[in-house]
N, C-alpha and C positions, 0 to 999 in steps of 0.2 A: 420752384413750384413743382407740384406733382403733375405729371402728364400721363393721363390714362387714354385719352381719345384724341386722334388727329383727324381733321377734316380736310380733304384735298378738293378744291373747287376747280372743275374743268377736267374732262375725261379724255382729252386728246392724248397724243403720244407722250408729252411731258407729264401731264397730270396723272395718267394711269401708271406711268413709270414711278413717280413719287409715291403713289399709293402702294405699289408693290414693295418699294423700299420700306415704307412705314410698317406694313403688315408683316414683312419678313423679319423686321426688328422686334416684333411682338406686340405692336400697338393695335388696339381696336381702331379701325380705320373707316371713315366715311368717304365715299367718292361721289361727289355731287356733280351732276351735269343736266342742264335744262333740256338739251336735245336728246330725245329718247333713242334715236338711232345710234348716235355717238356713244351713249351710255351702254347700249346693248353690245355694240362692237367692242368697247373697252372690256366689258365683262367676259366676252368670249375670248378675246386675245389674251387677257390676263390668265384665264384658266389654262389655255393652251401653252402659254409661256411657262407657267409654273410646272405643268405636267412634263414639258420638254426638259426643264432643268432636273426634274426628278429622274426622268428616263436616262439622262446623261450622268447620273450619280452626283450631281451638284447639290441635290437635296436628298435627305434621307427618305426611305420608303414611308409614304403616308404624309410627309411634311407638306407637299403641295396642297393637299386638301385642307390641312390645318391653316396654312397661310391664307388660302383663298377664302375660307370661312371667316377670317378676321375682317374681311372687307364687306361693308354694306353699301350697296349701290342705290342711289336715290336721285330722283328728279325733283324732290320737294325741298325747297329752301328752308321751310319751317322745321325740317328734321335736322338741320345742320347745327347741332349743339356739340361743342367740343372744347378742349383746352387750348389747342393750337390749330390755326387755320393756315393752309398754304394755298394761295390762289395761283392757278396756271391757266387763266382765261385769255381772251383776246388782248393783244399787246397795245392797249390804249388806256391812258390814265383814268378817264372818266368812269368807264364801267368797273374798273378795279376798285376805285374809291366808293362807288355806289354799292357794290357788293359788300365791301367791308362795313359800310354804314348800316346796311340791313342786318348783317351778322352781329355787329356791336350791340344793336338794340335788343337782340334776343338771346344774348349770351352773358355769362358772368363778367364782372369787372376785371377779373384776373386773366381773361382770355387774351391770347396773343395772335396777331394777324401778320402773316409773312407773305410778301409778294415774290413770286419767282421771276419777276421781270428781268430781262437780260440787258436792258439798256435805258429804260425810263428812269426818271428821277424818283427815288424812293421818298425823298423829302416832299416832293410835290404831291405824290399820291397820299402820303400821310397827312399833309396839311389840309387835304380835302375831306378828311374823315372826322368823326366825332371823338376819336381817341388817338391823336397822332403819336403820343408817347408809347402806344402799344403796337405800333407798326414798324416793321423792319423788312429788309430784303433777305431772302433765303434762296439764292440762285443756284439751282442744280444744273448740271450739264447733261446733254443728250448722248447716249441713252442713260437715264437716271440710275437704273439698277447696276450699270457697269462702271460709270464714271465716279471716281472717288471724291473729287473736289467739290466743295460747296462754298460759295462766297456768302458770308454773313455781312450784310450791308447796313450800316448804322446811319439813319437819316439824321437831320439836324435836331429833331425832337425825340428820337428814339431813346427810351429809358435804358440806361446801362444794364439793368437787370434783365431787360427783354433780350438784348443782344447776347448776354451771358447765357440765358436759358436756351436760346436757339443754337448757340455754339455747343452747349452740352448735349442738346437733342441731336445735333448732327453727328456727334461722336457715338451716341447710343444707336444711331442708325447705321453705324459702320462706315461712316464717311469721314473725310478730312476737312474740317472747317478752316476757312481763312477769313479773318476779320478785315474789313476794308471800309473806307469812307464812301459816301455817296458822291461819286464823280462820274462823268460820262464814260460809259463802258465798264465802270468799276475797274477791275484789274485785268482779268483774262481777255475780255472783249476789246479792251483798249489795246492791249499788247498784240492781240491776234489780227486786228484789222489789216496791218500791212501784209501779213501772210496771205490773206485773200486778195486784197486790192492790187498788190504788185503782180501776183500771178495772173489775175484777170487782165491787167494792163498789158502784160506780155502777149496774151492771146489777142487782145484788141488790136495791138500793133503788128500782129502777124509774125512774131518772133518764134513762137512755138505753139503746139497744140496741148490741150489739157492732159492727155495721156502721157505725153513726153515729160511735161513738168511734174506730174505726179510721180512718175518713175524716177526722175532725177532726185526729187526731194525725199522720197522714201528710201532711195539708195544712200542718202546722206544721214539717215537715221530717224527721220520723221515717221511716226507710226502710220499716218495717213497723209497723202498729198493733199493740197488745198482743194482740189476739185472733188476728190472722193469724200473729203470731209464736209464740203458744202452740200453734196448730195445726201450725206448722212444727216446733217443738221436740218436740212430743208431750206430751199432757196427763199421761200417766203419769210422764214425766220431770219436767215442770215442777211438777206437784203434789207430787211426792216432794221436790224441792228446796225448795219453799216450806215444806213440813212440817218438813223437817230444820232449816232456818234458824230457823224459828219456835220449835222446841223448844230448839235450842242457845242461843238468845238469851233464854230464859226466858219464852216465850209472850207477847210484847207484842201488845196488841190490834191495833195498826196493821199487823201482819204476819200476822194470823190467816188461814190458808188458806181459800179460798172453797168453800162447799158446792156451788156451781154446777159448779166444776171437779171436785170430788170425785165428783159425780153422773156427769159425762162419763166419768171413769175407770172407775167401777163398771159403766157400760153398754158399755164397750169402744170408745167413740167418742173415739179418741185424737188425731184430727187427720188430717193428710195421709196418714200411713202406714196408716190404716184406712179412708180414704175419707170420713170424716165427723168433724167436731169442732164448732166454731162455724159452719163452712162445709161445703159438700159438695164433693168432689173426684172427678174421673174417675180410675179405676184406670189405671196405666201399662200400655201394650200391649207 
């Protein structure tokens, strides 16, 4: 199918990052967000980020403005008319399915609906919609503009041509698509759980502190140690994924979520985005 316009729903860190990726790839992009303050913040941050890339020579002179102008920011759901929708809203299946159903009713029969969920069942979300064959997973990783991998998740009712279209779209966005089936944690989050949970368990048991473990693992070749990586992802997101995979796999002890990370979430110390997690961060000026 011909893709002219992409609509990203949700203007948080992940949603705004996906919108930047889409606009940079040349697509007319809608960024929808119901919360006006979040939408304004996303607009300002995207403009600053693009200007910063241009000042560093990573974009050609004048390119930042061209990319930014491809993005239309809206708080009106009725304006969301597009060929492909990528939702990055709250990590709960009911609101995701409800959003898709509203969009399905006001868009063409050929429109495709992709969820950026990192751990929820794509099949369950799709089955709660009016067009389950048009729903698939398109899981970007944080930060979306930098991370190359995108998991294309095919639910039990996802039409093969939908998965194929999203795979091609991922390549056009300059990313590397990996096709996978709808399983708990998909591929990356399933494999990554022990990296986080075992590191957290060592801290829980008093064997080492986060900085030491990060230093050791980075010294072995990991680009980021588990604690720096959890701070980057956000503890709210990371803990939710750990909890979801743990529940879906029948609560194996080896994947039990950490009470240390749960405590950080309850305190609102979510990592880089709040200025504090396992480490302290200066706020962006």
